[in-house]
C-alpha positions as CSV (number, residue, x, y, z in Angstrom):
1,M,-55.7,22.6,51.2
2,N,-52.4,23.9,51.4
3,D,-53.3,26.2,54.0
4,L,-54.9,23.2,56.0
5,L,-52.2,21.7,55.7
6,R,-50.0,24.4,57.3
7,D,-52.7,25.0,60.3
8,T,-52.6,21.0,61.4
9,L,-48.5,20.8,61.0
10,A,-48.7,23.6,63.3
11,E,-51.2,22.5,66.0
12,R,-49.3,19.2,66.4
13,A,-45.7,20.8,66.9
14,A,-47.1,23.4,69.2
15,G,-44.7,24.0,72.5
16,T,-41.5,21.8,70.7
17,E,-38.5,22.8,67.9
18,P,-40.1,22.8,64.5
19,P,-38.7,20.0,62.9
20,P,-36.2,21.1,60.0
21,L,-38.6,21.2,57.2
22,D,-38.6,23.5,53.6
23,L,-42.6,22.6,54.1
24,D,-43.4,25.1,51.2
25,G,-40.0,23.7,48.7
26,I,-42.0,20.1,49.4
27,I,-44.9,21.3,48.3
28,A,-43.5,23.3,45.4
29,A,-41.5,20.3,44.0
30,G,-44.9,18.5,44.7
31,N,-47.1,20.7,42.2
32,H,-43.4,20.6,39.6
33,R,-43.4,16.7,39.3
34,A,-47.5,17.2,38.9
35,A,-47.4,19.3,36.2
36,R,-44.1,17.4,34.7
37,R,-46.8,14.4,34.6
38,R,-49.8,16.0,33.2
39,T,-46.8,17.4,30.4
40,L,-45.0,14.3,29.6
41,G,-48.7,12.5,29.3
42,I,-49.7,15.4,26.6
43,L,-46.5,14.9,24.5
44,G,-46.5,11.0,24.7
45,G,-50.2,11.3,23.6
46,A,-48.7,13.2,20.5
47,V,-45.8,11.3,19.8
48,A,-48.8,8.6,19.1
49,T,-51.1,10.3,17.0
50,A,-48.4,11.3,15.1
51,A,-47.1,7.5,14.7
52,V,-50.3,6.5,13.3
53,A,-50.7,9.4,11.5
54,V,-48.0,8.3,9.0
55,G,-49.4,5.2,8.8
56,G,-46.1,3.7,10.5
57,A,-43.4,5.3,8.5
58,S,-41.9,6.4,11.1
59,V,-40.0,3.4,13.2
60,L,-39.4,4.6,16.5
61,R,-35.8,3.8,17.0
62,P,-34.6,2.4,20.9
63,R,-32.3,5.2,22.7
64,N,-29.2,3.5,22.5
65,E,-29.4,2.1,19.1
66,Q,-27.3,3.4,16.2
67,P,-27.2,3.2,12.6
68,Q,-24.6,0.0,11.7
69,P,-21.8,1.3,9.1
70,A,-21.5,-1.1,6.0
71,R,-19.2,-3.4,6.8
72,P,-16.0,-3.5,3.6
73,G,-16.0,-6.7,1.4
74,P,-13.8,-9.5,2.3
75,F,-11.9,-8.8,-0.5
76,T,-12.0,-5.3,-0.8
77,Q,-8.1,-4.3,-0.5
78,R,-7.1,-4.8,-3.7
79,R,-3.1,-6.9,-3.7
80,A,-0.5,-8.0,-6.0
81,T,-2.8,-11.1,-7.7
82,F,-2.7,-13.5,-10.5
83,A,-4.2,-16.8,-11.2
84,L,-2.0,-20.1,-11.9
85,G,-3.5,-22.8,-12.9
86,N,-6.4,-24.3,-10.1
87,E,-5.3,-21.4,-7.5
88,I,-5.7,-17.7,-7.7
89,R,-2.7,-16.0,-5.7
90,Y,-4.5,-12.9,-3.7
91,G,-1.7,-11.2,-2.6
92,S,0.2,-13.6,-0.3
93,E,-3.1,-16.0,0.6
94,V,-4.0,-18.8,-1.6
95,I,-7.5,-19.7,-3.1
96,S,-8.1,-23.0,-4.5
97,V,-10.6,-23.8,-7.1
98,A,-9.8,-26.8,-7.9
99,P,-10.6,-28.9,-9.9
100,H,-11.3,-26.2,-12.2
101,T,-8.3,-24.4,-14.1
102,V,-8.8,-20.7,-14.8
103,T,-8.6,-18.5,-18.1
104,A,-9.6,-15.1,-17.3
105,F,-10.5,-13.8,-14.0
106,V,-11.7,-10.3,-11.9
107,Q,-11.8,-9.0,-8.4
108,T,-14.6,-7.6,-6.5
109,D,-15.6,-6.6,-3.0
110,A,-17.0,-10.0,-2.4
111,G,-14.9,-12.6,-4.6
112,F,-13.9,-13.7,-7.3
113,V,-15.6,-14.4,-10.5
114,F,-13.6,-16.5,-12.8
115,L,-13.9,-18.6,-16.5
116,N,-12.7,-22.2,-16.5
117,A,-11.2,-24.3,-19.6
118,E,-14.9,-24.4,-21.3
119,N,-16.1,-20.6,-20.6
120,A,-18.3,-21.3,-17.4
121,I,-18.6,-18.8,-14.7
122,H,-17.7,-19.6,-10.8
123,V,-17.3,-17.4,-8.4
124,A,-14.4,-18.1,-5.4
125,D,-15.2,-16.5,-2.3
126,R,-14.5,-17.5,1.9
127,S,-17.2,-19.9,1.7
128,G,-15.2,-21.8,-1.4
129,V,-16.7,-22.2,-4.6
130,R,-19.9,-21.7,-6.6
131,S,-20.9,-22.1,-10.3
132,L,-23.4,-19.9,-12.1
133,G,-23.9,-21.9,-14.7
134,K,-23.4,-19.6,-17.3
135,S,-20.8,-19.1,-20.1
136,A,-19.1,-16.1,-21.2
137,W,-16.2,-15.2,-23.3
138,Q,-14.5,-12.5,-20.4
139,L,-15.8,-10.5,-17.6
140,T,-16.2,-6.9,-16.7
141,A,-16.1,-5.4,-13.3
142,D,-15.1,-2.0,-11.8
143,H,-12.5,-1.0,-9.8
144,R,-14.0,-1.3,-6.2
145,G,-17.4,-2.8,-5.9
146,N,-19.3,-5.5,-6.1
147,L,-20.6,-6.2,-9.2
148,V,-19.4,-8.1,-12.9
149,A,-20.8,-8.1,-16.3
150,W,-20.6,-10.3,-18.8
151,V,-22.5,-11.1,-22.6
152,E,-24.4,-14.5,-22.9
153,T,-25.0,-15.3,-26.3
154,H,-27.7,-17.7,-27.9
155,N,-28.2,-18.6,-31.3
156,D,-29.3,-15.5,-32.9
157,Q,-29.0,-13.4,-30.0
158,G,-26.9,-12.2,-26.7
159,E,-27.4,-11.0,-23.4
160,S,-26.0,-8.4,-21.3
161,V,-26.0,-9.4,-18.1
162,V,-25.2,-7.3,-14.8
163,Y,-24.4,-9.5,-11.2
164,D,-24.2,-8.7,-7.8
165,V,-21.7,-10.3,-6.1
166,A,-22.4,-10.0,-2.8
167,A,-25.7,-10.4,-3.2
168,G,-26.0,-13.3,-5.3
169,R,-28.5,-11.6,-7.4
170,E,-28.6,-10.4,-11.5
171,L,-29.8,-6.9,-11.4
172,V,-29.6,-6.6,-15.3
173,R,-30.1,-9.0,-17.9
174,T,-31.1,-7.7,-21.1
175,P,-30.8,-8.5,-25.5
176,I,-31.0,-4.9,-26.5
177,G,-28.8,-4.5,-29.5
178,N,-27.5,-7.8,-29.3
179,K,-29.8,-9.6,-32.4
180,I,-27.6,-10.9,-34.9
181,P,-28.3,-10.8,-38.2
182,K,-29.1,-14.1,-39.9
183,Y,-25.6,-15.6,-41.8
184,A,-23.9,-12.3,-40.5
185,S,-20.1,-12.9,-40.0
186,L,-19.0,-10.6,-37.0
187,A,-15.6,-9.1,-36.3
188,Y,-16.3,-8.8,-33.3
189,G,-19.1,-10.1,-30.4
190,P,-21.2,-8.2,-27.9
191,E,-19.4,-7.4,-25.0
192,I,-19.3,-5.6,-22.0
193,V,-17.3,-2.1,-22.1
194,A,-17.1,-1.2,-18.6
195,I,-18.9,-0.9,-15.1
196,D,-18.5,2.7,-13.6
197,G,-19.9,2.7,-10.4
198,N,-24.0,2.2,-10.9
199,T,-23.6,2.4,-14.9
200,A,-22.6,-0.2,-17.4
201,Y,-21.9,0.4,-20.7
202,F,-22.6,-2.3,-23.1
203,G,-21.0,-2.5,-26.8
204,T,-23.6,-4.2,-28.8
205,L,-24.1,-4.3,-32.2
206,D,-26.6,-2.0,-32.9
207,G,-23.7,0.7,-31.3
208,L,-23.2,1.7,-27.9
209,Y,-25.7,2.0,-24.8
210,R,-25.2,3.7,-21.1
211,W,-27.3,2.0,-18.5
212,D,-28.3,3.1,-15.4
213,I,-28.0,0.2,-12.8
214,R,-30.5,1.3,-10.1
215,T,-32.9,1.7,-12.4
216,N,-32.7,-0.1,-15.4
217,Q,-32.9,2.6,-17.9
218,R,-30.9,3.1,-20.8
219,E,-29.2,5.4,-22.9
220,F,-28.2,5.1,-26.5
221,I,-25.2,7.0,-27.0
222,A,-23.7,6.3,-30.6
223,K,-23.9,3.9,-33.5
224,V,-20.5,2.3,-33.0
225,S,-19.1,-0.8,-32.8
226,P,-18.8,-3.1,-30.2
227,V,-15.1,-2.4,-29.2
228,A,-15.3,1.3,-30.5
229,V,-14.8,2.3,-27.0
230,R,-12.5,0.4,-24.9
231,T,-12.9,1.3,-21.1
232,V,-14.9,4.2,-18.9
233,T,-13.6,5.0,-15.9
234,S,-14.8,8.0,-13.5
235,G,-17.0,9.1,-16.3
236,Q,-14.0,9.2,-18.9
237,L,-14.3,7.3,-22.0
238,V,-11.5,5.8,-24.0
239,Y,-12.2,5.6,-27.6
240,Q,-10.8,4.5,-30.7
241,Q,-9.6,7.2,-33.3
242,P,-11.7,7.3,-36.1
243,L,-14.9,5.9,-34.2
244,D,-16.0,4.4,-37.5
245,Q,-13.0,1.9,-38.2
246,A,-14.0,-2.0,-37.9
247,G,-11.2,-3.4,-36.3
248,T,-9.6,-2.3,-32.6
249,G,-6.9,0.1,-34.1
250,H,-4.0,1.8,-32.2
251,S,-4.9,5.1,-31.7
252,L,-7.5,6.5,-28.5
253,K,-8.5,9.6,-27.7
254,V,-9.7,10.1,-23.4
255,G,-12.8,12.3,-22.8
256,P,-16.4,12.8,-20.9
257,T,-17.5,12.1,-24.5
258,L,-17.3,10.6,-27.7
259,T,-16.3,14.2,-29.5
260,T,-15.0,16.5,-26.4
261,G,-11.7,15.6,-23.9
262,N,-8.4,15.5,-23.6
263,R,-6.9,16.1,-27.2
264,T,-3.8,14.0,-27.1
265,T,-3.7,10.8,-28.8
266,Y,-2.6,7.8,-27.3
267,S,-0.9,4.3,-28.6
268,G,-2.3,0.8,-28.0
269,Q,-5.4,-1.1,-28.3
270,Q,-6.5,-2.6,-24.4
271,A,-6.8,0.5,-22.6
272,F,-6.8,0.6,-18.8
273,L,-7.6,3.8,-17.0
274,S,-6.4,4.5,-13.2
275,P,-9.7,5.1,-10.5
276,N,-9.4,8.1,-11.3
277,A,-8.3,8.7,-14.9
278,T,-4.9,10.1,-14.2
279,Y,-3.1,7.5,-15.7
280,L,-3.9,4.8,-18.7
281,V,-2.0,2.1,-19.3
282,T,-2.5,0.7,-23.1
283,Q,-1.4,-2.8,-24.7
284,P,-1.9,-4.9,-27.9
285,D,-4.9,-7.2,-28.2
286,D,-2.6,-10.1,-29.6
287,A,0.1,-11.2,-27.0
288,M,2.7,-12.1,-29.8
289,M,2.2,-10.3,-32.1
290,G,5.1,-11.6,-34.5
291,I,7.5,-8.7,-35.5
292,Q,6.4,-5.9,-33.1
293,P,5.8,-2.5,-34.1
294,S,7.2,0.5,-31.4
295,W,3.2,1.1,-29.9
296,S,2.6,-2.9,-29.3
297,G,4.6,-3.2,-25.6
298,L,2.8,-1.6,-22.6
299,Q,2.5,1.6,-22.9
300,L,2.3,4.0,-19.8
301,F,0.9,7.4,-20.3
302,G,-0.2,10.0,-18.3
303,V,-3.9,11.3,-18.6
304,T,-4.0,14.4,-16.1
305,A,-0.4,13.7,-14.3
306,D,3.3,13.4,-15.4
307,R,4.6,9.8,-15.2
308,G,7.8,9.1,-15.4
309,G,10.4,7.1,-17.4
310,P,10.0,4.2,-19.3
311,L,9.1,0.6,-17.5
312,P,12.5,-1.4,-16.0
313,R,14.5,-2.6,-19.0
314,P,15.7,-6.2,-17.7
315,Y,11.8,-7.6,-19.1
316,W,11.2,-7.3,-23.0
317,D,7.2,-7.1,-22.8
318,F,4.7,-7.0,-19.9
319,F,0.9,-8.0,-19.2
320,F,-1.3,-5.3,-17.6
321,G,-2.7,-7.1,-14.3
322,Q,-4.8,-4.3,-11.8
323,W,-5.0,-0.9,-10.5
324,L,-4.3,-1.1,-6.4
325,D,-4.4,2.7,-6.1
326,D,-4.7,5.8,-8.6
327,T,-1.0,5.4,-9.0
328,N,0.1,1.5,-8.7
329,F,-0.5,-1.1,-10.7
330,T,0.6,-4.8,-11.1
331,A,2.1,-6.8,-14.2
332,A,3.4,-9.5,-15.3
333,G,7.0,-8.7,-16.9
334,V,8.7,-11.2,-19.9
335,R,12.5,-11.3,-18.8
336,S,14.7,-10.9,-21.2
337,G,18.4,-12.6,-21.7
338,T,19.3,-16.1,-20.1
339,N,16.0,-15.8,-18.2
340,S,13.8,-15.5,-21.9
341,D,10.2,-16.3,-21.0
342,V,10.2,-16.3,-16.9
343,V,7.8,-14.2,-15.8
344,D,7.9,-12.4,-12.8
345,L,4.3,-10.2,-11.2
346,V,6.1,-7.1,-10.6
347,T,3.7,-3.3,-9.0
348,C,4.9,-0.3,-10.6
349,N,4.2,3.6,-10.1
350,A,2.8,5.1,-12.9
351,S,4.4,8.5,-11.2
352,T,8.2,7.0,-11.6
353,S,7.9,4.2,-13.2
354,A,9.9,2.3,-10.7
355,C,8.4,-1.6,-10.6
356,T,9.2,-3.8,-7.4
357,V,9.1,-7.7,-7.9
358,V,6.7,-9.4,-5.7
359,A,6.3,-12.7,-7.4
360,K,9.4,-14.1,-9.0
361,E,9.4,-16.4,-11.6
362,F,5.7,-17.8,-10.9
363,S,5.2,-18.7,-14.6
364,K,6.8,-19.2,-18.3
365,L,5.2,-17.8,-21.0
366,T,3.9,-20.4,-23.2
367,F,1.0,-21.1,-24.8
368,S,-1.7,-24.2,-24.9
369,K,-1.6,-26.3,-28.3
370,E,-5.4,-26.3,-28.5
371,P,-6.9,-23.0,-29.6
372,P,-7.3,-20.6,-28.2
373,R,-4.0,-20.6,-27.5
374,V,-3.7,-19.4,-24.1
375,T,-1.1,-18.9,-21.1
376,P,-0.8,-21.1,-18.0
377,F,-1.3,-17.9,-15.9
378,A,-4.5,-15.5,-15.8
379,L,-4.5,-11.7,-15.0
380,P,-7.3,-10.0,-13.1
381,T,-8.3,-8.3,-16.5
382,G,-11.6,-10.4,-17.4
383,R,-9.6,-11.5,-20.2
384,P,-7.3,-14.4,-21.1
385,I,-4.1,-13.7,-22.6
386,I,-4.0,-15.4,-26.0
387,D,-1.9,-15.7,-29.0
388,Q,-3.8,-14.7,-32.0
389,G,-1.4,-15.1,-34.5
390,E,-1.3,-19.1,-34.8
């Protein structure tokens, strides 16, 4: 075929100047294109066959389509935050939850979860306020993420619940460990000790459970009271010494298990570990201890790092707020002297103990007349500030 084409063209061009055509190049290019089409046809058939063979397990993605990165939640940033009446002050932003009054709340990346005066649970986010139709005494959340947890009590048993605020659905609901014996007088009811990443720690009446939220599988850790372990962060447990004491004593240890870890003993009752378990803040359970022993105020300790000196003296007491990062935290400082009982919101650096006022005189340290006697303001710890002395 190639020789015939040459002869024909040669006869028609006899006696004239040959045109500047590279016939060999044209023919070679044609052969190359034909071979390439045959190759692509074979490869295309192979890809189609492979796609059928896996039964749709593989999805062919358009050439310009890339996986989209996960979007951060609208409240991922931790700012100096408190609640006063029917408002949550998120830095300079004011979020109204009217007509509800906030008695306790926590922050998640997707929104704030709060308890009102009736202990009903609500979510406040960019779209407004919605009710979860539940009831609890306190809330628990991680330093980061969309999860919040609580315990609901129904007659003779409690149920431990983990809820995804972003997805708007429950991930865990279980009565395990929370059967209340008849005629029992409980010093402490069941509670959610902590959420640490994808793991929840349930302080039940039977003991402490570690719960894998992704697989919904449980692990029994120890036969201890619901409050024996105060919190868990980055795999580090803060637990009381001795473990079997009935109440919330003020000797605490930090470690990866209940028998190993840092040999230092820390003082306090409530405990708040920084996100990387570098620093520990503690404070008493009762907001008004009367004649206070030296350990009862807010205490700041270095667990794996040094810390500075005492917190600023213009304040006679502090109430912990939340960790903004692994070094800085917020607290409500109660002034002393002529401005006694006036409360400022401050941010403090754990490594230097230096504090800066970010919301001056935002409230007073007073308590409601009806029990439980709580302050007019709340901090994002998930529990109200209560005077248990009266």
